[in-house]
C-alpha positions as CSV (number, residue, x, y, z in Angstrom):
1,M,153.6,114.4,9.2
2,Y,154.3,111.9,11.8
3,S,153.6,108.2,11.2
4,Y,152.2,105.6,13.7
5,G,155.6,104.2,14.3
6,D,157.1,107.6,14.9
7,L,154.6,108.4,17.7
8,F,154.7,105.0,19.5
9,G,157.7,103.1,18.3
10,P,157.7,99.8,16.8
11,D,157.6,97.9,20.0
12,Q,154.3,99.5,21.2
13,R,152.3,98.9,18.0
14,D,151.0,95.5,18.9
15,V,149.5,96.8,22.1
16,F,146.8,98.6,20.3
17,C,146.5,96.4,17.2
18,D,144.0,93.5,17.1
19,A,145.7,90.4,18.4
20,P,145.2,87.1,16.5
21,D,142.3,84.9,17.8
22,T,143.4,82.7,20.8
23,P,141.3,80.1,22.6
24,S,139.4,81.3,25.6
25,P,140.2,79.7,29.0
26,T,138.1,76.6,29.6
27,V,135.6,77.1,32.4
28,P,134.8,73.8,34.2
29,K,131.2,72.8,33.7
30,A,129.1,71.6,36.6
31,P,128.8,67.8,36.5
32,P,125.6,66.6,34.9
33,M,122.9,65.6,37.4
34,L,123.0,62.0,36.1
35,A,126.7,61.7,37.1
36,I,125.9,63.0,40.6
37,V,123.1,60.5,40.9
38,L,125.2,57.6,39.7
39,A,128.0,58.5,42.1
40,G,125.6,58.6,45.0
41,V,124.1,55.2,44.0
42,A,127.6,53.7,43.9
43,L,128.4,55.0,47.3
44,V,125.2,53.8,48.8
45,S,125.5,50.4,47.1
46,A,129.1,50.0,48.5
47,Y,127.8,50.9,52.0
48,W,125.0,48.4,51.7
49,A,127.4,45.7,50.5
50,V,129.5,46.2,53.5
51,L,126.5,46.0,55.8
52,F,125.3,42.9,54.0
53,F,128.5,41.0,54.5
54,T,129.2,42.3,58.1
55,Q,125.7,42.3,59.6
56,R,126.1,39.0,61.3
57,T,128.9,40.4,63.3
58,L,126.5,43.1,64.6
59,M,123.5,40.8,65.0
60,F,125.4,38.0,66.8
61,P,127.9,39.6,69.3
62,A,128.6,36.3,71.1
63,P,130.2,37.2,74.4
64,S,133.4,35.6,75.7
65,L,133.2,32.7,78.1
66,A,135.9,34.4,80.2
67,G,134.4,35.2,83.6
68,A,131.2,33.1,83.0
69,P,130.0,31.3,86.1
70,P,130.6,27.6,86.3
71,R,127.8,25.2,85.4
72,P,125.7,24.3,88.4
73,L,126.0,20.7,89.6
74,D,122.4,19.9,88.9
75,A,122.6,21.3,85.3
76,Q,123.1,18.4,82.9
77,P,125.0,19.2,79.8
78,V,123.4,18.0,76.6
79,W,125.1,18.0,73.1
80,L,122.7,18.2,70.2
81,E,123.8,17.2,66.7
82,T,122.9,19.8,64.1
83,P,124.2,20.5,60.5
84,A,126.4,23.2,62.0
85,G,128.0,20.7,64.4
86,A,127.5,19.9,68.1
87,V,125.4,22.5,70.0
88,E,125.3,22.7,73.7
89,A,122.2,22.8,76.0
90,W,121.8,22.5,79.7
91,F,118.9,20.5,81.2
92,L,117.6,21.7,84.5
93,P,115.3,19.0,86.1
94,P,112.5,20.0,88.4
95,T,113.6,20.5,92.0
96,V,110.4,18.9,93.3
97,D,109.1,15.4,92.5
98,P,106.3,16.0,90.0
99,A,104.2,13.1,88.9
100,R,106.0,12.4,85.7
101,P,106.2,13.2,82.9
102,A,106.9,16.9,83.6
103,P,106.2,20.0,81.7
104,M,109.2,21.9,80.3
105,L,110.3,25.4,79.3
106,L,112.6,25.5,76.3
107,F,114.4,28.8,76.7
108,T,116.2,30.8,74.0
109,H,118.2,33.8,75.1
110,G,119.1,37.2,73.6
111,N,121.8,37.7,71.0
112,G,124.4,39.0,73.5
113,E,124.0,36.3,76.1
114,L,125.2,32.8,77.1
115,I,123.3,30.0,78.8
116,D,126.0,30.1,81.5
117,Y,124.3,33.1,83.1
118,W,120.8,31.8,83.1
119,P,120.4,28.8,85.5
120,S,119.7,30.9,88.6
121,A,116.9,32.8,86.8
122,F,114.9,29.6,86.5
123,V,114.9,28.4,90.1
124,E,111.3,29.4,90.5
125,P,109.6,27.3,87.7
126,R,111.6,24.3,88.7
127,R,110.0,24.6,92.1
128,W,106.6,24.2,90.4
129,G,107.7,20.9,89.0
130,M,108.8,22.1,85.6
131,A,112.0,21.1,83.8
132,V,114.0,23.7,81.8
133,V,116.3,23.5,78.8
134,L,118.7,26.4,78.2
135,L,119.7,26.3,74.6
136,E,123.0,27.7,73.4
137,Y,123.3,29.0,69.8
138,P,125.7,27.7,67.2
139,G,129.0,29.7,67.5
140,Y,128.2,30.8,71.0
141,G,130.0,29.5,74.1
142,R,131.3,26.0,73.5
143,S,128.9,25.3,70.6
144,A,130.3,24.6,67.1
145,G,129.2,26.4,63.9
146,R,128.3,30.0,63.1
147,P,125.1,31.7,64.2
148,S,122.4,32.5,61.6
149,Q,118.6,32.2,61.6
150,H,118.9,28.9,59.8
151,A,121.5,27.5,62.2
152,I,119.7,28.6,65.3
153,M,116.4,27.1,64.1
154,N,118.1,23.8,63.4
155,A,119.4,23.9,67.0
156,V,116.0,24.8,68.4
157,L,114.3,22.0,66.6
158,A,117.0,19.5,67.7
159,A,116.4,20.6,71.3
160,D,112.7,20.1,70.9
161,D,113.3,16.6,69.4
162,W,115.6,15.7,72.2
163,A,113.1,16.7,74.9
164,R,110.2,14.9,73.2
165,A,112.2,11.7,73.3
166,R,112.7,11.8,77.0
167,P,110.3,9.7,79.1
168,D,110.4,12.2,82.0
169,I,109.2,15.1,79.8
170,D,105.6,15.5,78.6
171,A,106.0,16.0,74.9
172,Q,102.6,17.8,74.9
173,R,103.7,20.4,77.4
174,I,107.0,21.7,76.0
175,I,106.6,25.5,76.1
176,P,109.0,27.7,74.1
177,Y,110.1,30.8,76.1
178,G,112.2,33.3,74.2
179,R,113.8,36.6,75.1
180,S,114.7,39.4,72.7
181,L,116.1,37.7,69.5
182,G,115.3,34.3,71.2
183,G,111.7,35.3,71.1
184,A,111.7,34.9,67.3
185,A,113.3,31.4,67.6
186,A,110.7,30.5,70.2
187,A,107.8,31.8,68.1
188,M,109.0,30.0,65.0
189,L,109.3,26.8,67.0
190,A,105.8,27.2,68.5
191,A,104.3,27.7,65.0
192,E,106.3,24.8,63.5
193,R,105.6,22.3,66.2
194,S,102.1,23.5,67.4
195,A,103.3,24.1,70.9
196,P,100.7,24.2,73.7
197,A,101.7,27.8,74.5
198,L,104.3,30.5,73.9
199,I,106.1,33.0,76.1
200,L,107.8,36.0,74.6
201,E,109.9,38.5,76.6
202,S,111.2,41.7,75.2
203,A,110.8,40.3,71.7
204,F,110.9,42.4,68.5
205,T,108.5,42.1,65.5
206,S,111.3,41.5,63.0
207,A,115.0,42.2,62.6
208,R,114.2,44.1,59.4
209,V,112.8,46.9,61.4
210,F,116.2,47.7,62.8
211,A,117.8,48.0,59.3
212,L,116.6,51.6,59.0
213,Q,118.8,52.5,62.0
214,F,121.8,51.7,59.7
215,G,120.3,53.4,56.7
216,A,119.6,50.2,54.9
217,P,116.4,48.7,53.5
218,G,114.9,45.6,55.2
219,F,115.4,43.3,52.2
220,L,119.2,43.4,52.9
221,V,118.7,41.6,56.3
222,R,120.0,38.1,55.9
223,D,118.4,36.8,59.1
224,P,115.0,38.5,59.4
225,F,113.8,36.6,62.5
226,D,110.2,37.5,61.7
227,T,108.5,37.1,65.1
228,L,105.4,38.8,64.0
229,A,104.8,36.3,61.1
230,A,105.4,33.4,63.4
231,V,102.9,34.7,66.0
232,R,100.3,35.1,63.3
233,R,100.8,31.5,62.3
234,F,100.7,30.2,65.9
235,A,97.2,29.2,66.9
236,G,97.9,28.7,70.6
237,P,97.9,31.0,73.6
238,T,100.8,33.5,73.9
239,L,102.0,35.5,76.8
240,V,103.8,38.7,75.8
241,L,106.0,40.3,78.4
242,H,107.7,43.7,77.6
243,G,109.4,46.5,79.5
244,E,107.6,49.8,79.3
245,H,110.9,51.6,79.2
246,D,112.7,49.4,76.8
247,A,114.9,51.7,74.7
248,I,116.4,48.8,72.6
249,V,113.2,47.1,71.5
250,P,110.4,49.6,72.3
251,A,107.2,48.4,73.9
252,S,105.4,49.1,70.6
253,H,106.9,45.8,69.4
254,G,105.3,43.9,72.3
255,R,101.9,45.6,71.6
256,T,102.1,44.7,67.9
257,L,102.9,41.1,68.7
258,A,100.1,40.8,71.2
259,G,97.7,42.4,68.7
260,A,98.6,39.8,66.1
261,S,97.0,36.9,68.0
262,S,93.5,36.7,69.4
263,R,94.8,34.4,72.1
264,A,97.6,36.7,73.3
265,T,98.0,38.3,76.7
266,L,100.1,41.4,77.0
267,R,101.8,42.3,80.3
268,L,103.9,45.6,80.3
269,L,106.5,45.6,83.0
270,P,108.1,48.6,84.8
271,C,111.6,48.0,83.3
272,G,113.8,48.4,80.2
273,H,115.4,45.7,78.1
274,N,118.2,44.2,80.1
275,D,117.0,45.0,83.6
276,C,113.7,43.2,83.7
277,P,113.4,40.5,86.3
278,R,111.6,37.3,85.3
279,A,107.9,37.9,85.7
280,W,107.2,34.5,87.3
281,T,103.9,35.5,88.8
282,E,102.6,36.3,85.4
283,V,104.1,33.2,83.8
284,R,102.6,30.9,86.5
285,R,99.2,32.4,86.2
286,F,99.4,32.1,82.4
287,L,100.5,28.4,82.5
288,E,97.8,27.6,85.1
289,D,95.1,29.2,83.0
290,Q,96.2,26.9,80.1
291,G,96.3,23.8,82.4
292,L,100.0,23.3,81.7
293,L,101.3,22.9,85.3
294,G,101.3,19.8,87.4
295,D,100.8,16.2,86.2
296,A,98.1,15.1,83.7
297,S,95.5,15.5,86.5
298,G,96.8,19.0,87.4
299,A,98.5,17.9,90.6
300,A,102.2,17.8,91.5
301,D,104.2,16.8,94.5
302,T,105.9,20.0,95.5
303,R,108.1,18.5,98.2
304,P,111.8,19.2,97.6
305,R,113.7,16.2,96.3
306,G,115.1,14.2,99.1
307,G,112.4,15.4,101.5
308,A,110.3,13.1,103.7
């Protein structure tokens, strides 16, 4: 009779015999849900941290002075002392001889602009007998410091103080006029100093609204520029000018701002954000309705200076 080894040989025996127990290959397990969540939170937190520390570069893209037009001969440079350092402003006197003291527009521009480009835009109100101050922001142009809501508001208040101290300016008729981001500064000044009126052009409700465009919550915004809150605090008349086709700050912002004050007038213009001409007809009508043009009796000598 044949044995097992005779049939298969000694080398084949183990093929059919039970092998000793060996560990099974390890199959990777799916990461626990908690680990996935924590990893996502870490990534989002890192992204938010980057936004938090770099957001002022995005919010304050101060343009270069290279190629800027020269200062007009009749624009008087003014240096304002602020905690951030010396901040520049240009004073544009009326081009007619009003019975003094004169009313004044205090203009705060958008976040991507310089005062160097604005004097020609204010020829018209100077013909009405108004003075104009174009305020530069800290860290912009020739101004010292770095821009922030706090630094800009210190500069705005310093400009208002400077104007109030001038004998040729009527301290009761200094009207803040702000465009885009400057609208927030103008509104906060109007609320703080109880201005006689406020003009907003292409202004947003709050910078926090734009945080969602970057996938971040509003509480991360270091400089909220809450125009809406300032308009609600301001008891005076407000003119809201906004482009109907504004793709940067949609017209809904203007509507919301106008709706926040019982004394607001909304004028929608057939333009976008950066292509809107100054709506001087609307501005003049607004100021006249508030009794803010001319001298204290409502009259002004509109002859050009130097005329007979």
